C-alpha beads as a LAMMPS data file, in Angstrom:
LAMMPS data file: protein, C-alpha beads

92 atoms
91 bonds

1 atom types
1 bond types

-500.0 500.0 xlo xhi
-500.0 500.0 ylo yhi
-500.0 500.0 zlo zhi

Masses

1 110.0

Atoms # bond

1 1 1 -240.970 -26.263 -253.303
2 1 1 -238.373 -24.291 -255.257
3 1 1 -237.578 -25.387 -258.779
4 1 1 -234.024 -26.821 -259.080
5 1 1 -231.618 -24.711 -261.097
6 1 1 -229.082 -26.078 -263.583
7 1 1 -226.391 -25.277 -260.999
8 1 1 -228.014 -27.683 -258.559
9 1 1 -227.999 -30.389 -261.227
10 1 1 -224.265 -29.989 -261.816
11 1 1 -223.450 -30.342 -258.138
12 1 1 -225.945 -33.156 -257.617
13 1 1 -224.679 -35.193 -260.566
14 1 1 -221.046 -34.827 -259.515
15 1 1 -221.749 -35.782 -255.924
16 1 1 -223.834 -38.757 -257.031
17 1 1 -220.933 -39.857 -259.224
18 1 1 -218.563 -39.629 -256.268
19 1 1 -220.970 -41.544 -254.029
20 1 1 -221.599 -44.346 -256.525
21 1 1 -217.883 -44.654 -257.293
22 1 1 -216.961 -44.756 -253.609
23 1 1 -219.549 -47.436 -252.849
24 1 1 -218.472 -49.591 -255.795
25 1 1 -214.770 -49.168 -255.112
26 1 1 -215.234 -49.742 -251.392
27 1 1 -217.090 -52.968 -252.012
28 1 1 -214.354 -54.154 -254.395
29 1 1 -211.417 -53.088 -252.206
30 1 1 -211.230 -56.433 -250.389
31 1 1 -211.465 -58.466 -253.584
32 1 1 -208.815 -56.504 -255.474
33 1 1 -206.566 -56.029 -252.428
34 1 1 -206.598 -52.256 -252.814
35 1 1 -205.860 -52.191 -256.540
36 1 1 -209.217 -50.580 -257.165
37 1 1 -208.014 -47.459 -255.304
38 1 1 -205.769 -46.635 -258.292
39 1 1 -208.688 -46.931 -260.732
40 1 1 -210.852 -44.947 -258.323
41 1 1 -208.241 -42.154 -258.172
42 1 1 -207.934 -42.044 -261.975
43 1 1 -211.696 -41.811 -262.406
44 1 1 -211.963 -38.961 -259.942
45 1 1 -208.970 -37.209 -261.471
46 1 1 -210.745 -37.359 -264.810
47 1 1 -213.942 -36.036 -263.222
48 1 1 -212.018 -33.087 -261.736
49 1 1 -210.331 -32.392 -265.082
50 1 1 -213.670 -32.397 -266.933
51 1 1 -215.179 -30.039 -264.350
52 1 1 -212.228 -27.659 -264.675
53 1 1 -212.445 -27.674 -268.476
54 1 1 -216.186 -27.016 -268.358
55 1 1 -215.643 -24.305 -265.755
56 1 1 -213.168 -22.460 -267.936
57 1 1 -215.475 -22.906 -270.934
58 1 1 -218.350 -21.276 -269.015
59 1 1 -216.380 -18.419 -267.415
60 1 1 -218.762 -15.731 -268.669
61 1 1 -222.005 -17.531 -267.904
62 1 1 -221.720 -19.268 -264.559
63 1 1 -218.604 -21.322 -263.982
64 1 1 -218.907 -21.469 -260.190
65 1 1 -220.781 -24.812 -259.995
66 1 1 -218.116 -26.522 -262.099
67 1 1 -215.253 -25.203 -259.973
68 1 1 -217.117 -26.048 -256.767
69 1 1 -217.769 -29.550 -258.082
70 1 1 -214.089 -29.980 -258.936
71 1 1 -213.114 -28.926 -255.415
72 1 1 -215.663 -31.223 -253.778
73 1 1 -214.639 -34.191 -255.911
74 1 1 -210.985 -33.566 -255.011
75 1 1 -211.702 -33.399 -251.292
76 1 1 -214.138 -36.296 -251.109
77 1 1 -212.241 -38.455 -253.606
78 1 1 -208.945 -38.008 -251.765
79 1 1 -210.571 -38.965 -248.469
80 1 1 -212.253 -41.998 -249.979
81 1 1 -209.043 -43.193 -251.679
82 1 1 -207.105 -42.754 -248.449
83 1 1 -209.721 -44.713 -246.522
84 1 1 -209.633 -47.551 -249.059
85 1 1 -205.852 -47.790 -248.938
86 1 1 -205.799 -47.717 -245.129
87 1 1 -208.557 -50.329 -244.943
88 1 1 -206.614 -52.574 -247.311
89 1 1 -203.361 -52.159 -245.365
90 1 1 -205.090 -53.212 -242.129
91 1 1 -206.314 -56.423 -243.734
92 1 1 -202.797 -57.660 -244.505

Bonds

1 1 1 2
2 1 2 3
3 1 3 4
4 1 4 5
5 1 5 6
6 1 6 7
7 1 7 8
8 1 8 9
9 1 9 10
10 1 10 11
11 1 11 12
12 1 12 13
13 1 13 14
14 1 14 15
15 1 15 16
16 1 16 17
17 1 17 18
18 1 18 19
19 1 19 20
20 1 20 21
21 1 21 22
22 1 22 23
23 1 23 24
24 1 24 25
25 1 25 26
26 1 26 27
27 1 27 28
28 1 28 29
29 1 29 30
30 1 30 31
31 1 31 32
32 1 32 33
33 1 33 34
34 1 34 35
35 1 35 36
36 1 36 37
37 1 37 38
38 1 38 39
39 1 39 40
40 1 40 41
41 1 41 42
42 1 42 43
43 1 43 44
44 1 44 45
45 1 45 46
46 1 46 47
47 1 47 48
48 1 48 49
49 1 49 50
50 1 50 51
51 1 51 52
52 1 52 53
53 1 53 54
54 1 54 55
55 1 55 56
56 1 56 57
57 1 57 58
58 1 58 59
59 1 59 60
60 1 60 61
61 1 61 62
62 1 62 63
63 1 63 64
64 1 64 65
65 1 65 66
66 1 66 67
67 1 67 68
68 1 68 69
69 1 69 70
70 1 70 71
71 1 71 72
72 1 72 73
73 1 73 74
74 1 74 75
75 1 75 76
76 1 76 77
77 1 77 78
78 1 78 79
79 1 79 80
80 1 80 81
81 1 81 82
82 1 82 83
83 1 83 84
84 1 84 85
85 1 85 86
86 1 86 87
87 1 87 88
88 1 88 89
89 1 89 90
90 1 90 91
91 1 91 92
């Protein structure tokens, strides 16, 4: 089996963070009546910002995984936040 590269670790860690956050926020959405979606969005916004900063800091030595991670977190995080808000609106 091929040895994982540092690029794979960046993507894996970001996607695991998104997955864990989505599961936790989804399980708390009913209890907090959708208020957790705001916290969820802030956390993912911060994750995107950190990835962009790290991407620009590593422009000469491999910034692609950071920019790809930022894009994936934006896409997945937006979808997850939208789903939480819609799920909460259907409850009431």
